[in-house]
N, CA, C, O and the ligand as a Tripos MOL2 file, in Angstrom:
@<TRIPOS>MOLECULE
protein
  317   315    80     0     0
PROTEIN
NO_CHARGES

@<TRIPOS>ATOM
      1 N         150.1030   87.0360  113.3240 N.3       1 MET1
      2 CA        148.9580   86.3840  113.2470 C.3       1 MET1
      3 C         147.9840   87.1730  112.2670 C.2       1 MET1
      4 O         148.1040   88.3890  112.1200 O.2       1 MET1
      5 N         147.0620   86.4650  111.6350 N.am      2 ALA2
      6 CA        146.1350   87.0610  110.7190 C.3       2 ALA2
      7 C         144.7400   86.4360  110.9330 C.2       2 ALA2
      8 O         144.6020   85.2910  111.3630 O.2       2 ALA2
      9 N         143.7420   87.2290  110.6180 N.am      3 THR3
     10 CA        142.4220   86.7720  110.7580 C.3       3 THR3
     11 C         141.8140   86.2460  109.4900 C.2       3 THR3
     12 O         141.7200   87.0420  108.5560 O.2       3 THR3
     13 N         141.3970   85.0450  109.3320 N.am      4 TYR4
     14 CA        140.8840   84.3630  108.1390 C.3       4 TYR4
     15 C         139.4450   84.1110  108.2940 C.2       4 TYR4
     16 O         138.9730   83.6350  109.3270 O.2       4 TYR4
     17 N         138.6970   84.4570  107.1870 N.am      5 GLU5
     18 CA        137.3230   84.3580  107.2000 C.3       5 GLU5
     19 C         136.8710   83.0840  106.4950 C.2       5 GLU5
     20 O         137.3310   82.8120  105.3860 O.2       5 GLU5
     21 N         135.9430   82.2570  107.1300 N.am      6 PHE6
     22 CA        135.3850   81.1170  106.4630 C.3       6 PHE6
     23 C         133.8650   81.1610  106.4680 C.2       6 PHE6
     24 O         133.2750   81.8280  107.3170 O.2       6 PHE6
     25 N         133.2490   80.4980  105.5810 N.am      7 LEU7
     26 CA        131.8390   80.4810  105.4690 C.3       7 LEU7
     27 C         131.3500   79.0620  105.4270 C.2       7 LEU7
     28 O         131.7670   78.2440  104.6070 O.2       7 LEU7
     29 N         130.4400   78.8020  106.3530 N.am      8 CYS8
     30 CA        129.7300   77.5380  106.5180 C.3       8 CYS8
     31 C         128.3880   77.6830  105.8800 C.2       8 CYS8
     32 O         127.6760   78.6310  106.2130 O.2       8 CYS8
     33 N         127.9870   76.8190  104.9910 N.am      9 SER9
     34 CA        126.7020   77.1140  104.2910 C.3       9 SER9
     35 C         125.5050   76.9250  105.2020 C.2       9 SER9
     36 O         124.4270   77.4390  104.9040 O.2       9 SER9
     37 N         125.6610   76.1920  106.3190 N.am     10 ALA10
     38 CA        124.5660   76.0070  107.3060 C.3      10 ALA10
     39 C         124.5780   77.0640  108.3430 C.2      10 ALA10
     40 O         123.5000   77.5050  108.7420 O.2      10 ALA10
     41 N         125.7420   77.5310  108.8360 N.am     11 CYS11
     42 CA        125.8330   78.4190  109.9900 C.3      11 CYS11
     43 C         126.2290   79.8590  109.6560 C.2      11 CYS11
     44 O         125.9700   80.7950  110.4120 O.2      11 CYS11
     45 N         126.8550   79.9900  108.5150 N.am     12 GLY12
     46 CA        127.2840   81.4020  108.1250 C.3      12 GLY12
     47 C         128.6960   81.6720  108.3340 C.2      12 GLY12
     48 O         129.4600   80.7270  108.5320 O.2      12 GLY12
     49 N         129.1420   82.9400  108.3080 N.am     13 PRO13
     50 CA        130.6030   83.2270  108.3920 C.3      13 PRO13
     51 C         131.2210   83.1350  109.7900 C.2      13 PRO13
     52 O         130.4980   83.3310  110.7670 O.2      13 PRO13
     53 N         132.4620   82.8600  109.9330 N.am     14 PHE14
     54 CA        133.1860   82.7820  111.2020 C.3      14 PHE14
     55 C         134.6310   83.1340  110.8530 C.2      14 PHE14
     56 O         135.0780   82.9260  109.7250 O.2      14 PHE14
     57 N         135.3410   83.6600  111.8180 N.am     15 ASP15
     58 CA        136.7570   84.1330  111.7410 C.3      15 ASP15
     59 C         137.6820   83.1930  112.4520 C.2      15 ASP15
     60 O         137.3250   82.7390  113.5400 O.2      15 ASP15
     61 N         138.7620   82.8830  111.9700 N.am     16 VAL16
     62 CA        139.7690   82.0860  112.6400 C.3      16 VAL16
     63 C         141.0490   82.9180  112.6710 C.2      16 VAL16
     64 O         141.3930   83.5240  111.6570 O.2      16 VAL16
     65 N         141.7500   82.9710  113.7650 N.am     17 VAL17
     66 CA        143.0690   83.7150  113.8210 C.3      17 VAL17
     67 C         144.1470   82.6220  113.7540 C.2      17 VAL17
     68 O         144.1990   81.6950  114.5620 O.2      17 VAL17
     69 N         144.9820   82.7910  112.7600 N.am     18 LEU18
     70 CA        146.1120   81.8060  112.5310 C.3      18 LEU18
     71 C         147.3400   82.5400  112.1680 C.2      18 LEU18
     72 O         147.2720   83.6930  111.7430 O.2      18 LEU18
     73 N         148.5420   81.8740  112.3290 N.am     19 PRO19
     74 CA        149.7190   82.4890  111.8780 C.3      19 PRO19
     75 C         149.6270   82.7590  110.2800 C.2      19 PRO19
     76 O         148.9780   82.0150  109.5450 O.2      19 PRO19
     77 N         150.2720   83.7890  109.8560 N.am     20 MET20
     78 CA        150.0830   84.2130  108.4170 C.3      20 MET20
     79 C         150.4800   83.1170  107.4670 C.2      20 MET20
     80 O         151.5190   82.4960  107.6900 O.2      20 MET20
     81 N         149.7370   82.8350  106.4310 N.am     21 GLY21
     82 CA        150.1050   81.9610  105.4840 C.3      21 GLY21
     83 C         149.8370   80.4590  105.7940 C.2      21 GLY21
     84 O         150.2920   79.5630  105.0830 O.2      21 GLY21
     85 N         149.0770   80.2390  106.8860 N.am     22 THR22
     86 CA        148.8260   78.8230  107.2520 C.3      22 THR22
     87 C         147.4360   78.4370  107.0870 C.2      22 THR22
     88 O         147.1260   77.2840  107.3860 O.2      22 THR22
     89 N         146.5670   79.2300  106.6590 N.am     23 ALA23
     90 CA        145.1830   78.9100  106.4910 C.3      23 ALA23
     91 C         144.9450   78.0480  105.2360 C.2      23 ALA23
     92 O         145.4900   78.3630  104.1780 O.2      23 ALA23
     93 N         144.2040   77.0500  105.3200 N.am     24 SER24
     94 CA        143.8780   76.2200  104.0960 C.3      24 SER24
     95 C         142.4800   76.7210  103.4870 C.2      24 SER24
     96 O         141.7870   77.5590  104.0640 O.2      24 SER24
     97 N         142.1660   76.1800  102.3750 N.am     25 GLU25
     98 CA        140.9830   76.5790  101.6800 C.3      25 GLU25
     99 C         139.6510   76.0440  102.4200 C.2      25 GLU25
    100 O         138.5590   76.5960  102.2860 O.2      25 GLU25
    101 N         139.8370   75.0890  103.0870 N.am     26 HIS26
    102 CA        138.6710   74.4840  103.9030 C.3      26 HIS26
    103 C         138.9300   74.2500  105.2750 C.2      26 HIS26
    104 O         140.0450   73.9000  105.6620 O.2      26 HIS26
    105 N         137.8650   74.4410  106.1150 N.am     27 ARG27
    106 CA        138.0820   74.2240  107.5560 C.3      27 ARG27
    107 C         136.8320   73.6120  108.1840 C.2      27 ARG27
    108 O         135.7510   73.7620  107.6140 O.2      27 ARG27
    109 N         136.9150   72.9880  109.2310 N.am     28 GLU28
    110 CA        135.7780   72.4830  109.9980 C.3      28 GLU28
    111 C         134.9970   73.5790  110.6580 C.2      28 GLU28
    112 O         135.5930   74.4080  111.3470 O.2      28 GLU28
    113 N         133.7180   73.6330  110.4920 N.am     29 CYS29
    114 CA        132.8880   74.6110  111.1960 C.3      29 CYS29
    115 C         132.9700   74.4010  112.6170 C.2      29 CYS29
    116 O         132.8460   73.2490  113.0320 O.2      29 CYS29
    117 N         133.1880   75.4890  113.5420 N.am     30 PRO30
    118 CA        133.1690   75.2800  114.9400 C.3      30 PRO30
    119 C         131.8280   75.0330  115.5050 C.2      30 PRO30
    120 O         131.8040   74.6270  116.6670 O.2      30 PRO30
    121 N         130.6880   75.2080  114.8780 N.am     31 TRP31
    122 CA        129.3970   75.0690  115.4330 C.3      31 TRP31
    123 C         128.7730   73.6300  115.0390 C.2      31 TRP31
    124 O         128.3510   72.8370  115.8800 O.2      31 TRP31
    125 N         128.7730   73.4090  113.6810 N.am     32 CYS32
    126 CA        128.0940   72.1300  113.2370 C.3      32 CYS32
    127 C         129.1010   71.0410  112.8730 C.2      32 CYS32
    128 O         128.6900   69.8950  112.6910 O.2      32 CYS32
    129 N         130.4540   71.3490  112.7510 N.am     33 GLY33
    130 CA        131.3120   70.3200  112.3460 C.3      33 GLY33
    131 C         131.4410   69.9460  110.8950 C.2      33 GLY33
    132 O         132.1410   69.0310  110.4620 O.2      33 GLY33
    133 N         130.6340   70.8130  110.1470 N.am     34 GLY34
    134 CA        130.5650   70.5660  108.7320 C.3      34 GLY34
    135 C         131.6820   71.2740  108.0180 C.2      34 GLY34
    136 O         132.4100   72.0160  108.6770 O.2      34 GLY34
    137 N         131.8930   71.1020  106.6600 N.am     35 GLY35
    138 CA        132.9780   71.8090  106.0420 C.3      35 GLY35
    139 C         132.5670   73.3350  105.8030 C.2      35 GLY35
    140 O         131.4050   73.6610  105.5640 O.2      35 GLY35
    141 N         133.5650   74.1860  105.8860 N.am     36 ALA36
    142 CA        133.4050   75.5560  105.5970 C.3      36 ALA36
    143 C         134.5950   75.9400  104.6110 C.2      36 ALA36
    144 O         135.7200   75.4500  104.7050 O.2      36 ALA36
    145 N         134.2350   76.8260  103.7060 N.am     37 ARG37
    146 CA        135.3100   77.2340  102.7020 C.3      37 ARG37
    147 C         135.7320   78.6190  103.1030 C.2      37 ARG37
    148 O         134.9960   79.3900  103.7190 O.2      37 ARG37
    149 N         136.9800   78.8970  102.7120 N.am     38 ARG38
    150 CA        137.5950   80.1940  103.0000 C.3      38 ARG38
    151 C         137.0510   81.1980  101.9600 C.2      38 ARG38
    152 O         136.9440   80.9350  100.7620 O.2      38 ARG38
    153 N         136.7000   82.4360  102.5620 N.am     39 VAL39
    154 CA        136.2880   83.4490  101.7540 C.3      39 VAL39
    155 C         137.2840   84.6500  101.9060 C.2      39 VAL39
    156 O         137.9690   84.8270  102.9130 O.2      39 VAL39
    157 N         137.2890   85.4310  100.8320 N.am     40 TYR40
    158 CA        138.2720   86.5560  100.7740 C.3      40 TYR40
    159 C         137.5850   87.9320  100.8060 C.2      40 TYR40
    160 O         136.7350   88.2190   99.9640 O.2      40 TYR40
    161 N         137.9310   88.7290  101.7170 N.am     41 SER41
    162 CA        137.3660   90.1210  101.7470 C.3      41 SER41
    163 C         138.4810   91.1620  101.9300 C.2      41 SER41
    164 O         139.6350   90.8090  102.1720 O.2      41 SER41
    165 N         138.1510   92.3480  101.8200 N.am     42 ALA42
    166 CA        139.1380   93.4110  101.9660 C.3      42 ALA42
    167 C         139.7200   93.3430  103.4050 C.2      42 ALA42
    168 O         139.0080   93.1640  104.3930 O.2      42 ALA42
    169 N         141.0190   93.4950  103.4460 N.am     43 PRO43
    170 CA        141.6950   93.5410  104.8210 C.3      43 PRO43
    171 C         141.1220   94.7520  105.6890 C.2      43 PRO43
    172 O         140.7920   95.8490  105.2390 O.2      43 PRO43
    173 N         141.0700   94.3630  106.9420 N.am     44 ARG44
    174 CA        140.5190   95.4890  107.8940 C.3      44 ARG44
    175 C         141.6670   96.3850  108.3480 C.2      44 ARG44
    176 O         142.2400   96.1880  109.4190 O.2      44 ARG44
    177 N         141.9740   97.3160  107.5620 N.am     45 LEU45
    178 CA        143.1060   98.1690  107.8590 C.3      45 LEU45
    179 C         142.5880   99.6180  108.1640 C.2      45 LEU45
    180 O         142.0390  100.2750  107.2790 O.2      45 LEU45
    181 N         142.7520  100.0540  109.3000 N.am     46 SER46
    182 CA        142.5200  101.4210  109.7910 C.3      46 SER46
    183 C         141.2960  102.1060  109.2230 C.2      46 SER46
    184 O         141.3800  103.2850  108.8790 O.2      46 SER46
    185 N         140.1530  101.4280  109.1030 N.am     47 ARG47
    186 CA        138.9590  102.0150  108.7080 C.3      47 ARG47
    187 C         138.0690  102.4290  109.9920 C.2      47 ARG47
    188 O         136.9120  102.8290  109.8600 O.2      47 ARG47
    189 N         138.6240  102.3170  111.0810 N.am     48 LEU48
    190 CA        137.8540  102.6260  112.3390 C.3      48 LEU48
    191 C         138.2030  104.1380  112.6370 C.2      48 LEU48
    192 O         139.1970  104.7180  112.2010 O.2      48 LEU48
    193 N         137.3230  104.6310  113.3690 N.am     49 ALA49
    194 CA        137.3100  105.9750  113.8370 C.3      49 ALA49
    195 C         138.5680  105.8910  114.9000 C.2      49 ALA49
    196 O         138.7560  104.9200  115.6320 O.2      49 ALA49
    197 N         139.4050  107.0790  114.8650 N.am     50 PRO50
    198 CA        140.5830  107.1150  115.7210 C.3      50 PRO50
    199 C         140.3430  106.7660  117.1910 C.2      50 PRO50
    200 O         141.1240  106.0380  117.8040 O.2      50 PRO50
    201 N         139.1870  107.3280  117.7740 N.am     51 ALA51
    202 CA        138.8570  107.0440  119.1250 C.3      51 ALA51
    203 C         138.6940  105.5040  119.3160 C.2      51 ALA51
    204 O         139.3170  104.9060  120.1940 O.2      51 ALA51
    205 N         137.8440  104.8930  118.4720 N.am     52 LEU52
    206 CA        137.6430  103.4870  118.4960 C.3      52 LEU52
    207 C         138.8420  102.6160  118.3570 C.2      52 LEU52
    208 O         138.9890  101.6350  119.0860 O.2      52 LEU52
    209 N         139.7500  102.9660  117.3890 N.am     53 SER53
    210 CA        140.9810  102.2220  117.1360 C.3      53 SER53
    211 C         141.8290  102.3640  118.4190 C.2      53 SER53
    212 O         142.3730  101.3530  118.8630 O.2      53 SER53
    213 N         141.9700  103.5050  119.0210 N.am     54 GLY54
    214 CA        142.6870  103.7350  120.1940 C.3      54 GLY54
    215 C         142.2130  102.8170  121.3360 C.2      54 GLY54
    216 O         142.9960  102.1360  121.9980 O.2      54 GLY54
    217 N         140.9310  102.8400  121.5190 N.am     55 ALA55
    218 CA        140.2960  101.9970  122.6230 C.3      55 ALA55
    219 C         140.5900  100.5480  122.3910 C.2      55 ALA55
    220 O         140.8690   99.8140  123.3400 O.2      55 ALA55
    221 N         140.5360  100.1000  121.1160 N.am     56 LEU56
    222 CA        140.7610   98.6600  120.8390 C.3      56 LEU56
    223 C         142.2290   98.3670  121.0910 C.2      56 LEU56
    224 O         142.5580   97.3180  121.6470 O.2      56 LEU56
    225 N         143.1180   99.2670  120.6970 N.am     57 ALA57
    226 CA        144.5530   99.0700  120.9610 C.3      57 ALA57
    227 C         144.8720   98.9350  122.5080 C.2      57 ALA57
    228 O         145.6630   98.0870  122.9220 O.2      57 ALA57
    229 N         144.2700   99.7410  123.2570 N.am     58 ARG58
    230 CA        144.4140   99.8100  124.6490 C.3      58 ARG58
    231 C         143.8930   98.5310  125.2880 C.2      58 ARG58
    232 O         144.5240   97.9760  126.1880 O.2      58 ARG58
    233 N         142.7530   98.0690  124.8240 N.am     59 GLU59
    234 CA        142.1190   96.8150  125.2010 C.3      59 GLU59
    235 C         143.1010   95.6350  124.9120 C.2      59 GLU59
    236 O         143.3160   94.7450  125.7340 O.2      59 GLU59
    237 N         143.6700   95.7000  123.6960 N.am     60 GLU60
    238 CA        144.5480   94.6760  123.2990 C.3      60 GLU60
    239 C         145.8110   94.5410  124.2140 C.2      60 GLU60
    240 O         146.2170   93.4680  124.6600 O.2      60 GLU60
    241 N         146.3520   95.7070  124.4260 N.am     61 ARG61
    242 CA        147.6450   95.8530  125.3270 C.3      61 ARG61
    243 C         147.3160   95.2870  126.7560 C.2      61 ARG61
    244 O         148.1500   94.6460  127.3950 O.2      61 ARG61
    245 N         146.0630   95.5600  127.2170 N.am     62 SER62
    246 CA        145.7470   95.2220  128.5870 C.3      62 SER62
    247 C         145.4970   93.7860  128.8830 C.2      62 SER62
    248 O         145.3540   93.3930  130.0410 O.2      62 SER62
    249 N         145.4400   92.9380  127.7700 N.am     63 ARG63
    250 CA        145.2520   91.5040  127.9150 C.3      63 ARG63
    251 C         146.5120   90.9570  128.6710 C.2      63 ARG63
    252 O         146.3810   90.1160  129.5610 O.2      63 ARG63
    253 N         147.6310   91.4080  128.3310 N.am     64 ASP64
    254 CA        148.8880   90.8700  128.9840 C.3      64 ASP64
    255 C         149.3790   91.6710  130.1000 C.2      64 ASP64
    256 O         149.9140   91.1500  131.0780 O.2      64 ASP64
    257 N         149.1930   93.0180  129.9640 N.am     65 GLU65
    258 CA        149.7040   93.9770  130.9570 C.3      65 GLU65
    259 C         148.5440   94.8640  131.3170 C.2      65 GLU65
    260 O         148.3350   95.8800  130.6530 O.2      65 GLU65
    261 N         147.8270   94.5530  132.2690 N.am     66 PRO66
    262 CA        146.7250   95.4140  132.7800 C.3      66 PRO66
    263 C         147.2560   96.8100  133.1100 C.2      66 PRO66
    264 O         148.3390   96.9100  133.6870 O.2      66 PRO66
    265 N         146.5820   97.8380  132.7870 N.am     67 GLU67
    266 CA        146.9240   99.1600  133.1850 C.3      67 GLU67
    267 C         146.6260   99.1740  134.7300 C.2      67 GLU67
    268 O         145.6150   98.6680  135.2170 O.2      67 GLU67
    269 N         147.6520   99.8350  135.4770 N.am     68 VAL68
    270 CA        147.4980   99.9670  136.8680 C.3      68 VAL68
    271 C         147.1950  101.3640  137.2420 C.2      68 VAL68
    272 O         147.8690  102.2790  136.7670 O.2      68 VAL68
    273 N         146.2160  101.5880  138.0700 N.am     69 VAL69
    274 CA        145.8640  102.9430  138.5670 C.3      69 VAL69
    275 C         146.5290  103.1180  139.9400 C.2      69 VAL69
    276 O         146.5740  102.1790  140.7350 O.2      69 VAL69
    277 N         147.0600  104.3590  140.2200 N.am     70 SER70
    278 CA        147.6930  104.5590  141.4690 C.3      70 SER70
    279 C         146.7770  105.2330  142.4410 C.2      70 SER70
    280 O         147.0540  105.2240  143.6400 O.2      70 SER70
    281 N         145.6140  105.8640  141.9490 N.am     71 THR71
    282 CA        144.7110  106.4960  142.8400 C.3      71 THR71
    283 C         143.2340  106.0130  142.4720 C.2      71 THR71
    284 O         143.0000  105.4440  141.4060 O.2      71 THR71
    285 N         142.3040  106.2670  143.3800 N.am     72 VAL72
    286 CA        140.9600  105.9160  143.2010 C.3      72 VAL72
    287 C         140.3700  107.0150  142.3400 C.2      72 VAL72
    288 O         140.6160  108.1810  142.6460 O.2      72 VAL72
    289 N         139.6300  106.7480  141.3170 N.am     73 PRO73
    290 CA        138.9540  107.7780  140.4560 C.3      73 PRO73
    291 C         138.1580  108.7260  141.2970 C.2      73 PRO73
    292 O         137.5520  108.2750  142.2680 O.2      73 PRO73
    293 N         138.1070  109.9790  141.0130 N.am     74 ARG74
    294 CA        137.1490  110.8820  141.6810 C.3      74 ARG74
    295 C         135.7260  110.5790  141.4870 C.2      74 ARG74
    296 O         135.3220  110.0780  140.4380 O.2      74 ARG74
    297 N         134.9170  110.8840  142.5200 N.am     75 ARG75
    298 CA        133.5060  110.6650  142.3840 C.3      75 ARG75
    299 C         132.9330  111.8540  141.5610 C.2      75 ARG75
    300 O         133.5250  112.9280  141.4560 O.2      75 ARG75
    301 N         131.7440  111.5790  140.9920 N.am     76 GLY76
    302 CA        130.9760  112.6210  140.3690 C.3      76 GLY76
    303 C         131.3580  112.9220  138.9290 C.2      76 GLY76
    304 O         130.7170  113.7390  138.2690 O.2      76 GLY76
    305 N         132.4160  112.2520  138.4360 N.am     77 ARG77
    306 CA        132.7740  112.6720  137.0540 C.3      77 ARG77
    307 C         132.2740  111.5970  136.0450 C.2      77 ARG77
    308 O         132.5950  111.6450  134.8570 O.2      77 ARG77
    309 N         131.4910  110.6450  136.5540 N.am     78 ARG78
    310 CA        130.9940  109.5610  135.7020 C.3      78 ARG78
    311 C         129.7040  110.1140  135.0300 C.2      78 ARG78
    312 O         128.9430  110.8890  135.6100 O.2      78 ARG78
    313 N         129.5270  109.6840  133.8370 N.am     79 ARG79
    314 CA        128.3290  110.0670  133.0680 C.3      79 ARG79
    315 C         127.4450  108.8330  132.8660 C.2      79 ARG79
    316 O         126.3860  108.9280  132.2460 O.2      79 ARG79
    317 ZN        128.2560   75.0880  110.3630 Zn       80 ZN80
@<TRIPOS>BOND
     1     1     2 1
     2     2     3 1
     3     3     4 2
     4     3     5 am
     5     5     6 1
     6     6     7 1
     7     7     8 2
     8     7     9 am
     9     9    10 1
    10    10    11 1
    11    11    12 2
    12    11    13 am
    13    13    14 1
    14    14    15 1
    15    15    16 2
    16    15    17 am
    17    17    18 1
    18    18    19 1
    19    19    20 2
    20    19    21 am
    21    21    22 1
    22    22    23 1
    23    23    24 2
    24    23    25 am
    25    25    26 1
    26    26    27 1
    27    27    28 2
    28    27    29 am
    29    29    30 1
    30    30    31 1
    31    31    32 2
    32    31    33 am
    33    33    34 1
    34    34    35 1
    35    35    36 2
    36    35    37 am
    37    37    38 1
    38    38    39 1
    39    39    40 2
    40    39    41 am
    41    41    42 1
    42    42    43 1
    43    43    44 2
    44    43    45 am
    45    45    46 1
    46    46    47 1
    47    47    48 2
    48    47    49 am
    49    49    50 1
    50    50    51 1
    51    51    52 2
    52    51    53 am
    53    53    54 1
    54    54    55 1
    55    55    56 2
    56    55    57 am
    57    57    58 1
    58    58    59 1
    59    59    60 2
    60    59    61 am
    61    61    62 1
    62    62    63 1
    63    63    64 2
    64    63    65 am
    65    65    66 1
    66    66    67 1
    67    67    68 2
    68    67    69 am
    69    69    70 1
    70    70    71 1
    71    71    72 2
    72    71    73 am
    73    73    74 1
    74    74    75 1
    75    75    76 2
    76    75    77 am
    77    77    78 1
    78    78    79 1
    79    79    80 2
    80    79    81 am
    81    81    82 1
    82    82    83 1
    83    83    84 2
    84    83    85 am
    85    85    86 1
    86    86    87 1
    87    87    88 2
    88    87    89 am
    89    89    90 1
    90    90    91 1
    91    91    92 2
    92    91    93 am
    93    93    94 1
    94    94    95 1
    95    95    96 2
    96    95    97 am
    97    97    98 1
    98    98    99 1
    99    99   100 2
   100    99   101 am
   101   101   102 1
   102   102   103 1
   103   103   104 2
   104   103   105 am
   105   105   106 1
   106   106   107 1
   107   107   108 2
   108   107   109 am
   109   109   110 1
   110   110   111 1
   111   111   112 2
   112   111   113 am
   113   113   114 1
   114   114   115 1
   115   115   116 2
   116   115   117 am
   117   117   118 1
   118   118   119 1
   119   119   120 2
   120   119   121 am
   121   121   122 1
   122   122   123 1
   123   123   124 2
   124   123   125 am
   125   125   126 1
   126   126   127 1
   127   127   128 2
   128   127   129 am
   129   129   130 1
   130   130   131 1
   131   131   132 2
   132   131   133 am
   133   133   134 1
   134   134   135 1
   135   135   136 2
   136   135   137 am
   137   137   138 1
   138   138   139 1
   139   139   140 2
   140   139   141 am
   141   141   142 1
   142   142   143 1
   143   143   144 2
   144   143   145 am
   145   145   146 1
   146   146   147 1
   147   147   148 2
   148   147   149 am
   149   149   150 1
   150   150   151 1
   151   151   152 2
   152   151   153 am
   153   153   154 1
   154   154   155 1
   155   155   156 2
   156   155   157 am
   157   157   158 1
   158   158   159 1
   159   159   160 2
   160   159   161 am
   161   161   162 1
   162   162   163 1
   163   163   164 2
   164   163   165 am
   165   165   166 1
   166   166   167 1
   167   167   168 2
   168   167   169 am
   169   169   170 1
   170   170   171 1
   171   171   172 2
   172   171   173 am
   173   173   174 1
   174   174   175 1
   175   175   176 2
   176   175   177 am
   177   177   178 1
   178   178   179 1
   179   179   180 2
   180   179   181 am
   181   181   182 1
   182   182   183 1
   183   183   184 2
   184   183   185 am
   185   185   186 1
   186   186   187 1
   187   187   188 2
   188   187   189 am
   189   189   190 1
   190   190   191 1
   191   191   192 2
   192   191   193 am
   193   193   194 1
   194   194   195 1
   195   195   196 2
   196   195   197 am
   197   197   198 1
   198   198   199 1
   199   199   200 2
   200   199   201 am
   201   201   202 1
   202   202   203 1
   203   203   204 2
   204   203   205 am
   205   205   206 1
   206   206   207 1
   207   207   208 2
   208   207   209 am
   209   209   210 1
   210   210   211 1
   211   211   212 2
   212   211   213 am
   213   213   214 1
   214   214   215 1
   215   215   216 2
   216   215   217 am
   217   217   218 1
   218   218   219 1
   219   219   220 2
   220   219   221 am
   221   221   222 1
   222   222   223 1
   223   223   224 2
   224   223   225 am
   225   225   226 1
   226   226   227 1
   227   227   228 2
   228   227   229 am
   229   229   230 1
   230   230   231 1
   231   231   232 2
   232   231   233 am
   233   233   234 1
   234   234   235 1
   235   235   236 2
   236   235   237 am
   237   237   238 1
   238   238   239 1
   239   239   240 2
   240   239   241 am
   241   241   242 1
   242   242   243 1
   243   243   244 2
   244   243   245 am
   245   245   246 1
   246   246   247 1
   247   247   248 2
   248   247   249 am
   249   249   250 1
   250   250   251 1
   251   251   252 2
   252   251   253 am
   253   253   254 1
   254   254   255 1
   255   255   256 2
   256   255   257 am
   257   257   258 1
   258   258   259 1
   259   259   260 2
   260   259   261 am
   261   261   262 1
   262   262   263 1
   263   263   264 2
   264   263   265 am
   265   265   266 1
   266   266   267 1
   267   267   268 2
   268   267   269 am
   269   269   270 1
   270   270   271 1
   271   271   272 2
   272   271   273 am
   273   273   274 1
   274   274   275 1
   275   275   276 2
   276   275   277 am
   277   277   278 1
   278   278   279 1
   279   279   280 2
   280   279   281 am
   281   281   282 1
   282   282   283 1
   283   283   284 2
   284   283   285 am
   285   285   286 1
   286   286   287 1
   287   287   288 2
   288   287   289 am
   289   289   290 1
   290   290   291 1
   291   291   292 2
   292   291   293 am
   293   293   294 1
   294   294   295 1
   295   295   296 2
   296   295   297 am
   297   297   298 1
   298   298   299 1
   299   299   300 2
   300   299   301 am
   301   301   302 1
   302   302   303 1
   303   303   304 2
   304   303   305 am
   305   305   306 1
   306   306   307 1
   307   307   308 2
   308   307   309 am
   309   309   310 1
   310   310   311 1
   311   311   312 2
   312   311   313 am
   313   313   314 1
   314   314   315 1
   315   315   316 2
@<TRIPOS>SUBSTRUCTURE
     1 MET1         2 RESIDUE 1 A MET
     2 ALA2         6 RESIDUE 1 A ALA
     3 THR3        10 RESIDUE 1 A THR
     4 TYR4        14 RESIDUE 1 A TYR
     5 GLU5        18 RESIDUE 1 A GLU
     6 PHE6        22 RESIDUE 1 A PHE
     7 LEU7        26 RESIDUE 1 A LEU
     8 CYS8        30 RESIDUE 1 A CYS
     9 SER9        34 RESIDUE 1 A SER
    10 ALA10       38 RESIDUE 1 A ALA
    11 CYS11       42 RESIDUE 1 A CYS
    12 GLY12       46 RESIDUE 1 A GLY
    13 PRO13       50 RESIDUE 1 A PRO
    14 PHE14       54 RESIDUE 1 A PHE
    15 ASP15       58 RESIDUE 1 A ASP
    16 VAL16       62 RESIDUE 1 A VAL
    17 VAL17       66 RESIDUE 1 A VAL
    18 LEU18       70 RESIDUE 1 A LEU
    19 PRO19       74 RESIDUE 1 A PRO
    20 MET20       78 RESIDUE 1 A MET
    21 GLY21       82 RESIDUE 1 A GLY
    22 THR22       86 RESIDUE 1 A THR
    23 ALA23       90 RESIDUE 1 A ALA
    24 SER24       94 RESIDUE 1 A SER
    25 GLU25       98 RESIDUE 1 A GLU
    26 HIS26      102 RESIDUE 1 A HIS
    27 ARG27      106 RESIDUE 1 A ARG
    28 GLU28      110 RESIDUE 1 A GLU
    29 CYS29      114 RESIDUE 1 A CYS
    30 PRO30      118 RESIDUE 1 A PRO
    31 TRP31      122 RESIDUE 1 A TRP
    32 CYS32      126 RESIDUE 1 A CYS
    33 GLY33      130 RESIDUE 1 A GLY
    34 GLY34      134 RESIDUE 1 A GLY
    35 GLY35      138 RESIDUE 1 A GLY
    36 ALA36      142 RESIDUE 1 A ALA
    37 ARG37      146 RESIDUE 1 A ARG
    38 ARG38      150 RESIDUE 1 A ARG
    39 VAL39      154 RESIDUE 1 A VAL
    40 TYR40      158 RESIDUE 1 A TYR
    41 SER41      162 RESIDUE 1 A SER
    42 ALA42      166 RESIDUE 1 A ALA
    43 PRO43      170 RESIDUE 1 A PRO
    44 ARG44      174 RESIDUE 1 A ARG
    45 LEU45      178 RESIDUE 1 A LEU
    46 SER46      182 RESIDUE 1 A SER
    47 ARG47      186 RESIDUE 1 A ARG
    48 LEU48      190 RESIDUE 1 A LEU
    49 ALA49      194 RESIDUE 1 A ALA
    50 PRO50      198 RESIDUE 1 A PRO
    51 ALA51      202 RESIDUE 1 A ALA
    52 LEU52      206 RESIDUE 1 A LEU
    53 SER53      210 RESIDUE 1 A SER
    54 GLY54      214 RESIDUE 1 A GLY
    55 ALA55      218 RESIDUE 1 A ALA
    56 LEU56      222 RESIDUE 1 A LEU
    57 ALA57      226 RESIDUE 1 A ALA
    58 ARG58      230 RESIDUE 1 A ARG
    59 GLU59      234 RESIDUE 1 A GLU
    60 GLU60      238 RESIDUE 1 A GLU
    61 ARG61      242 RESIDUE 1 A ARG
    62 SER62      246 RESIDUE 1 A SER
    63 ARG63      250 RESIDUE 1 A ARG
    64 ASP64      254 RESIDUE 1 A ASP
    65 GLU65      258 RESIDUE 1 A GLU
    66 PRO66      262 RESIDUE 1 A PRO
    67 GLU67      266 RESIDUE 1 A GLU
    68 VAL68      270 RESIDUE 1 A VAL
    69 VAL69      274 RESIDUE 1 A VAL
    70 SER70      278 RESIDUE 1 A SER
    71 THR71      282 RESIDUE 1 A THR
    72 VAL72      286 RESIDUE 1 A VAL
    73 PRO73      290 RESIDUE 1 A PRO
    74 ARG74      294 RESIDUE 1 A ARG
    75 ARG75      298 RESIDUE 1 A ARG
    76 GLY76      302 RESIDUE 1 A GLY
    77 ARG77      306 RESIDUE 1 A ARG
    78 ARG78      310 RESIDUE 1 A ARG
    79 ARG79      314 RESIDUE 1 A ARG
    80 ZN80       317 GROUP 0 **** ****
């Protein structure tokens, strides 16, 4: 899957996730129903801080297989 960026002249930019190579040059705007054109930007490849990219990867994994904890977290360690 790939994220494609479109621009509606009335509502602004929006992203659509589609299988690679299936995006057309125009798409219906999800807010106003008008026509939006595809825009091209630099791919979002590993420009995130390592801690943030790790947290996002963990969040992505937990969508299908939530992490299971076997003990209750200790009190007093939260900030
Ligand atoms: Zn729109």
